[in-house]
N, C-alpha and C positions, 0 to 999 in steps of 0.2 A: 274438781276444779283443776285444771293444769297449773302447774306450778311455773312462775316466770322464772326465767333463766337471764341474770344480768349478764351481757357482753363486755367484759372488760379487755383493755387493750392485749393482755398476755393471751386471753383465751383466743380472741380473733386473732392474732399471729397463731396460734396454734392449731387453728382451723384452716387457715390458710394453707399453711406447712402440710397438712394431713390431704387437703384436697391437691396441693400440687403433686404429691407423693402417688395419689390415687390415680390422677391424669397421666403422670408419665408412667405407671405401670401398665395401663391402658393400652399405650401406644408403643411398647417396648419391641412388640415383636418386630413392626414396620420399621423402627428404628434401628433395628440389628441388622435388617436385610439393607437399608439405606447405606448403612455404614460399614457395611461388611469389609470393603479394601481396606478402611481405615483400622478398622480392628485386628484385622490379621498382620497387619503392617505394625501395628503398635505391640502386638504380643510377642511378632518374629518367628511365629508358627504356622503354618499353613495344614488343618486336618483334611486330609485324603481319605476318604472310603472306596476300598477295593474288595473283591471278594479274596484276593491272594490265592486263587485256586484255579485261573483262568489263564493258561499258557495259549500263546506266547506273550498274551497281554498283560498281565499281571499275575505271579506266583511267587512263591518262597523259593530260595535255593540257599540250603543250609540257614533257615530261619529268617534270612533276609529277604524284604520284596526285591524283586526284579521284574524286569520286562518292558515291553513298548510302553505300557501305560505310568509304568513307575519314572522311567527316564523323561517322558512327556511331563508328569507331575514335577519332577525336579528342575527341570529345565524353566517350567512356567513360574514356579517359586522365584528362583535366580532372577528372572525378568522383571518379576513383580518388586523386586527388593525385598524378599522374605526369607531369613536365613535359614530356616529349618521346614523339612515335610515330616509331619507325623502320619504315618499310615495307619489307619482304621481297618481292620479285617469287620466286614459285613458282607449282605447279598442282596441279589436284584431284589427280594422281595421287600427288603427293608431301607433301601436307598433313599426314597423319598421320604417317608417317614422320619429317617434320621437327618436329612437335611432340614426338613421343616421344625424339628426338634431340636435342631443345633447340635447335633451329636458330633457333627463334622461339618466342616465349611465348604467342600466340593466333593463332587464324584467323578474320579478320574479311570473309568473302569468299562469302556465301551458301552455305555449306556445308549440305546438307540433313540433319537429323537422322534417322538411321537405328539399328534396332537393331545391325546388324553394326559401324557405326562408333563407337556407343556403347558397346562392347566393348573399344575400343581408346582412345579419348578422352572426356575429359568435354565436355559441351554446356551452355551458358548455357540459361536459358530462351528460347524463339522471340524474333526481333528482324526478322522479316520471313517473308512467304509468298509463294510464286511458283507458278509453274504450268508445265506442257510443253505446248507448242504445237507444231502441225505446219505449217511454212512451206512453200510452194511458189511457182514462179514466177508472177507475175500473169496469167497467159495461160493457167494450168493449170487445167481445169475437171474434171480426172478423178479428182482425190484432194481428198475432204472428211472423212474420218475413217480411224481406225485399221484397218478392214479393206482400205482402198484402198492401203495401204502393202505389202501381201504382194508378195514378189518385185521390189520397187523397191530403187534404189540411194538408200540413207538416210545423209545427212550427220550425224554428233554430234561433240559435244566429248569428247576423251579423258578418262575418267575422272570424268566426271559421272552424276549420277543418270538424265539423258536417255540415256545411252549404255547404260546398264543395263537402262532399260526397253526400249529398242529391240531388245537382244538377248533379252529375255525376252518381249517380246509381239509381236514381228513376225515371222510364218513367213516362211522361204526368203529374206529380204531379204539385200542384200549392203549391209553396213554399214561405212561409211567414216569413220574418225576424224581428226579435226583438233586443232589446238594451241588454237582458239578458235572462238567462234560466228561471227565475220565471216568467216572461210574456208570455212566449210560453208554460210553464206548466199550467198556469191561464187558457190562450185559449184552452187548451185541457180539462181542467176540467169544463170548462163551456161550452162546446159543440161547439166552434166556430173554433175549428181544431181538426182533427181526430187523429194526434198524434204529438209528440215533439221528436226529436234526442239531446239526452243531454249525458254528462257524468253519467254513473252508479252511481257513488257514489254522483255526483251532484244532480242530478235527485230525489234521494231516501233521501237526507238531506233536501232539498227544500220541496218535498212532506210532510214529516213530520212536518217541522218546521211552513208551512203555513196551515196545515191540507187540502190539497189539495187531492180530490179524484182521484188520479191516480197512475197507477202502471207500472212497467218494463214489457215489453212483450218480449218472445223469446230470443236468447242468444245474445252474443256482436256482432254488426255488423262489428267491426274494432277496434284494439287495436292501443292505442296510443302512442308513447314515447315523454316525454316533456322534454325541457331543459332551461336553464336561456340564455337569448340572450343578446348581447352588441356590438359594432361596429366593423366592419371588421378590421383585422390586430392587434387586441388587445391580441397580443399573452402573454405578462407577464401577463394580468389581466386573460386570460384564465386558465393558470399554477396554478395561484393562487387559483382560483376559484375551480378548478379540484381537488386540493390538499384538500380544505377545504371540499367539499363535499364527498371525499374519506374518510377523517378523521371522518367526521358526521357519515357515514355508519359504519366505522370500531368500532367506541366506543360508538355505540347505540343510539346516540344522534338524528338521523333521524327515527330510531325505536319509541322512545319517542314520537315525535311530530307526527307521523303518528297515532298513536294508540290513542292519544290525540284527532285527529280532525275526523278520518276515520272510526270511529266505531270498533277500535281495530285492524285495519288491519295493517300489518307490511311491510311498502313501501319496507323495503331493500330486503325482500323474492320476491316482484315483482321485482324489480330491477334486481336480479339473475338471473332472466330468459330471461332478453333482450340480444340477439345475441351481440357479441362484434363487434365493427365498424372497 
């Protein structure tokens, strides 16, 4: 026989409080996303993920994060009224999971906007355009386009769109993944890989900086449009970020940042060529 439990006013209040806590916990993730702008403003810190090994976009110089993405993130925080940016080292394979788990607030690292990624995170309006190039040893005259890569040893950076492109588009290739583009370019320069797929800007920058005997071969294989990513459902944060980026484009700030890091390139002109979504 079941024992009857007498519901006293004190017990009823306790049950009500427990139910409230349980319901709050169940909705915690979506509430965090909806209140992302408010939360980062209240904390005074914007946690930004980057690889810190992707020059000229973001890398370490004397232990300090620098590069195009770093300047964009700092300017963005300033315009959002956030006093500090905390740069968090991560990688392309962990960016989405890190955003979803709340390990950082946003990714400002040249992350390409793709339909698959857009199902998992939200993106800002585009803030940079990039393109995939083939880089080969400077003595190589056999590779000048995509069809020449069939059956070759191809170096790519793990978790990038270049890696996905290589696996999808190059038949019978021995695709080798590395933690960053410098390692892949070094493998090509030393003759341990036939080619590397990398950003045109990044490959040229790294080759010059590290005195690697490599060169770009042929035309761009594919253009990429990059955005800043953050948790799904962060509507107010997206609105504020998009406004800040639009203002940076309009007042010449993004032009100055890109010319500083990208060999005189005006990124606003490249963004103007991107079709409206």
